[in-house]
Structure formats: structure tokens, C-alpha cells
C-alpha positions in Angstrom: 0.0 0.0 0.0 1.6 3.3 -1.0 1.6 6.3 1.3 -1.3 8.1 -0.4 -3.6 5.2 0.1 -2.5 4.9 3.7 -3.4 8.5 4.2 -6.8 8.3 2.6 -7.7 4.8 3.7 -8.9 5.7 7.3 -10.8 8.6 5.8 -12.6 6.3 3.4 -13.3 3.7 6.2 -14.8 6.4 8.4 -16.9 7.8 5.6 -18.3 4.3 4.9 -19.5 4.0 8.5 -21.7 7.0 8.1 -23.6 5.6 5.1 -27.1 4.2 5.2 -27.2 0.4 4.4 -28.6 0.9 0.9 -25.9 3.5 0.1 -23.2 1.2 1.3 -24.6 -1.6 -0.9 -24.5 0.9 -3.8 -20.7 1.5 -3.2 -20.2 -2.3 -3.0 -22.0 -2.8 -6.2 -20.0 0.0 -7.9 -16.8 -1.7 -6.8 -18.0 -5.0 -8.1 -18.2 -6.8 -4.8 -20.6 -9.8 -4.9 -23.1 -9.8 -2.1 -24.0 -13.5 -2.3 -22.0 -16.7 -2.1 -22.1 -19.4 -4.7 -24.1 -21.6 -2.3 -27.9 -22.0 -2.4 -30.2 -22.6 0.5 -33.0 -25.2 0.7 -35.3 -23.0 -1.4 -32.6 -22.6 -4.1 -32.0 -19.0 -3.1 -28.5 -17.5 -3.0 -26.9 -17.3 0.4 -25.8 -13.7 1.3 -22.2 -13.2 2.5 -21.4 -12.0 6.0 -21.4 -8.2 6.4 -17.8 -8.4 7.6 -16.7 -10.2 4.5 -18.5 -7.6 2.3 -16.8 -4.7 4.1 -13.4 -6.3 3.8 -13.9 -6.8 0.1 -15.0 -3.2 -0.4 -11.9 -1.9 1.4 -9.7 -4.3 -0.6 -11.2 -3.1 -3.9 -10.8 0.6 -2.9 -7.1 0.0 -2.5 -6.9 -1.3 -6.1 -8.5 1.8 -7.7 -6.6 4.4 -9.5 -5.9 7.7 -7.8 -8.5 9.7 -9.6 -11.3 7.1 -9.1 -10.3 6.8 -5.4 -10.5 10.6 -5.0 -13.9 10.8 -6.7 -15.3 7.9 -4.8 -14.2 9.4 -1.5 -15.9 12.7 -2.3 -19.1 10.9 -3.2 -19.1 8.7 -0.1 -18.3 11.7 2.2 -21.2 13.7 0.6 -23.6 10.8 0.9 -22.8 10.3 4.6 -23.6 13.9 5.5 
């Protein structure tokens, strides 16, 4: 992780905490994080992933973004959390 990501990473994490659940799921969807596992339950419905796993995947995807996209996403997340 380079120093710019280390500086902005806590800021992004804190901004995520202020989001409503549906806003957080929108960020996860934007980043391409899958919300369901490959498993099916007894009614053949997909099994949702644990929230902790989704959060970790969102943070991991954020680290892989380019600088401009990270900056814009951070602005959007901060604005949505107000």
C-alpha cells in the first residue's frame, strides 16, 4: 500500500461507516463486490455473504482503484454520509 492510500484509507473507512445500508450496498455494487456466495439454500435462493466479508472486500477493492477514481469515490461517499 503506497503512502497516499495509507493517508486516505482511514478517511474512506470512516466515511463508509456514516452511510445508510442501501448507500453502502451501492458502493459495494459500484466496486464489483458480490453480495452473495455461490451456495444455495434449501429453497434454491443464493446465500448472502457475512457483512464483515463484504466490508473487507469493499476496502480491498478501494485499494486497487486508481488515484482519480479513489478521490472521486471518497468525495461521493463523504457527501452521501452527511
